[in-house]
C-alpha positions, 0 to 999 in steps of 0.5 A: 737321511730318513731312518728307523732306529731300533730300540737297541740303539737307544739302549746302547746310546745310554750305555756308551754316550761316546759310541756310534749309537749315541751319535745316531741318537744325537743326529735324530735329536738335532734333526740331521737324520729324520727318525720315524716312529709307529705305534708298535715301535713307540710301545716297545720303547715305552716298555723298554724305558720302564724295564729296570733290569735293562738299565742296571749299571747305566747312570741314567734315571728313569725320569731322564730316560723318559725325558730323552724319549719324549725329546726323541718323539718330538723330533720323530715323524709318525707313520701309520702302517696300513699293511704288514709283511708277515710272517717275515723275520725269524724273530717275530718281535722284529717284524713290526720294525721292518713293517715301519721301515718299509711303510716309511720308505726310509733309507736305513733301518739302524740296529745292532741285530743286522743279521736277524733283519737280513734273514727275512723271507721277504727282501726289500731294496729299501731299507738297508739294514745297517749298524749305527757305525755303518749308518754314520 
């Protein structure tokens, strides 16, 4: 299945390596699911990996996070975005994730913020916005 994985799924995967988020990440790394990245989402991941406050209490070093993200990037397909669906979502920092999912035509946008993505002004038949568990 083709998906866009929100950054909060990556964080959750590293916080709980036995949870649904970790399973989604594993499926992307194994190419069972095809993840997509665009420039804005890539930069959001990069910033997130270096923000130490997010990772307090997580037994994964910055180097390990970077290596895992490198592997994720190697497995992902790159998508350029030629149009923007903005303003759309209540949290404008989520708009670029929806833009990417629409541009790719993915089946699922996998996130823990389902409610925020469903409250947009524009509604699309695809992607379906789902939690990691719903995706699995």
